[in-house]
N, C-alpha and C positions, 0 to 999 in steps of 0.2 A: 418577694413580689414588689414591683415598683409602687410607690405611694407618694401622694402629695398632701401635705398637712398644712393648714393655715396656722401660722404662729403670730404671736405678738412680741415685739422687741421693745423693751422699756427700761427706764431707770427709776430707782427709788431714792429718796433723799438720804436714806441711811446707807446706801451702797453706791459707790461711784461707777461700778461696772454695769454694762448692759446685761439685761436678763431676757431670756427667751422662754415663753410658755405657750401652750396651745391656746388658740382663740376659743371663745365661748359662743355657742349657738343657742338661740331661744327656742321656744316650743314650736314656732312656725318655721324653723330651719334657717332663720336669718342670723347673721353674725351680730353679736352684742358688742358694740364699740365701747372701749374703755374698760373691758373686763378680761381676765385671763384665768386659765384653769391651773390649779396647783395640786400636787400629789404628795402626800406625806410619805417620806422615804421608809418609815418604819411600819406603818399600818397599811399603806397603799391606798388610804382613803383620799378621795378627790374633793376639792372645794373650789369655789368661785370667789374671786376677790376683785374689787375695784382697783384699777391701776392709775387713775387720773387721766390726764390728757397728753403727757409726754411719752408718746409711743408711736410706733409705725408697725405695719403688717409686713410679714415675710412669708414665703412659701417654702416649707422644708420639703425638698425632693429627695426621696430615698430610691436610688436607682443604681445599684452597684457601688454606692457611696452616698454621702449626704452632702447636699449643697443647699444654700439659702438664697432665694431670689427676692429682691425688694418688691413690695407690693403697695407702697404708698400708705396713706392714712385713712382712706375711705373704705369702709367695711364692705360695701356692695361691690366695688371695683375689685378689691382684693379677693373676695370669694369667687368672682367671675374669672379672675386669672387662675385661681386654684382649680376650678372646675375644668378650665380649658387645658391646663397642664395634665390633670388627672385623666382626661379623655384621651389625650395624645399618648400618655404612658400606656393606657389600656389598649389603644388601637395598635401601638407598636408591639406590645407583648403578644397580641393575637396574631399580628402579621408575622412576627418572628417564629411563632409556633407553627405557622403554616409554611415556613421556609421562605418568606418574602423579606426583602431589605427595604427599610423605611428611612428616607433621608429628608431632613427639614433644613434647607439652606438658610432660612431666615431666623432660626433659633438663636444663633449667637448674637445677632444684632438685637433681638427682642430681650434677651436676658441681661444685656448691659444696662446699667443705670444711667439715665440721662441726667446731666447736671441741672438742666432747667427744671426737671421734675423734682429733684431733691431740694433745690433752692426754693421752689414754690412751697414744698412741704414745710421747710424751715420758716418761711414768711408766714404761712398759715398758723404754725405753732406759736410764733411770736404774737400774732393777733389774738389768739385764744388766751394767751397768758397776760394780755394787757400790756405787753412790752412794745409800745407803739414807736418809741424812738428806735429800738433795735429793728423793728419791722421796716421803718422808712430807710434806715441805713442798708438793710439787706436788699431791698428793692433796687437801690441805686448800685450797690456793689454787684448784684447779679447782672444787671444790664451792662455795666462797664466790663466786668470780667469776661462774659461770654462774647461781647463784641470785640474787645481788644486782643483776647488770646485765641479766639476762634477754635474752641474745642466743643465737643458734644457730650462725651461720656466721662463718667467719674474716673474710669481706669486710664484716662488719657492725661490726668493731672500729674505733673512732674515738678521737681524743684526748679528746673529751667523755665517752665511755663509761668510759675508764680513770680520768678524774678523778672520775666518779660512783662508781666502785669505792672510791677513796680516801675519799670523803666518807661512803659507807655504812659503811666500816670504822670511821671516826671516830665515827659515830653509835652504833656498837656499843660504844664505849668503848676502842677500840684506841689505844695511844699512838703517837706519830709514828715511833719507832724500829721498832715492829712493822709499821706501815703501809709504811715504807720497805723493810723486809725482804720483805714480801709482794709489793710492787711489783717488786722486783728479780727474784723468782722468776717472777712473772707475765710480765714482759717477756722472760725467757728462754724461757718456754713459747710466747709469741706469736711470737717469732722462729722457733721450731721450726715453727709453723703457717704461716709464710710472710708474716706481717704486716710491713709496712714499718716499720722502727724510727723513721722520720721522723715517724710519727704519735704517738710516745710523748711525753707531757708530761714536764717535769722531775720528778725523783723528790722526794718529800716530804723536807724537811730536819728534822734533830733535833739537839739539843745533845749533844755527846759529853762525858761527865763525865771530868774530869781525875783522875788518881790522887792520893791523899792523900800529901803530901810532908812528912816529919817532919824537924825540926831535929836537929842533933847532940845537943843537950841532951835533947830528947825521946827520942831513940833510946837514949841512955845510961840514962835513967830506965826505959825498957822492959826493957833487958837486966838492970838491977838487980832488977827484979821477976820476971823470967823464971826458970822452973825450969831445971835443967841441960839437959834434953832440948829444951825450947823454945828455949833460947839456941843450942843446936847447930843446930836447924832454921832459925832466923832468921839465923844467921851466913852 
């Protein structure tokens, strides 16, 4: 029987892999954000655990196979999406039982993850973690990437499009160090959106300037010319 289940996708500090577990509902039927349901493999006993803020919702659709549809980070919106999908599955099942054919031409477009939505979730997560510098960088990279590459969905990201982003930044006069920093942030955002890292091209290289090294003779000359306060600071 077709079924739509609200899931939570998250990471733990002790495990680098993403984990999926059923979402938790409160006594009023509302989804409890930041919690997931666990089941002991030996006893079958269920428990509820806090998973922190590094998570997103997904809808597990079992309909002749199992697929997962991104549902963002807002509990109410994710549950509304699940109910909508469940209602369509139920309606289609009833229609097919009556010998009717049901076609939803907009389903493919709706099921595709929009990069803008995924990037906004990333930016919101950075704000909640207090990573304000990362958030500011992500806001700028989001605007530049979507504007310069002109794509909408996460499944449109390719190696060539990422290289095109580098080239567009270079045409705007960005130096290689800046381009490399923006690429690092972009790749972090694309991973968040579920883009396969294997599609990422090598990051742009840049020359790292070595610090100036003074000889003992030069240092002695500097200290002779320094004021008492400056000499104290330089010591």
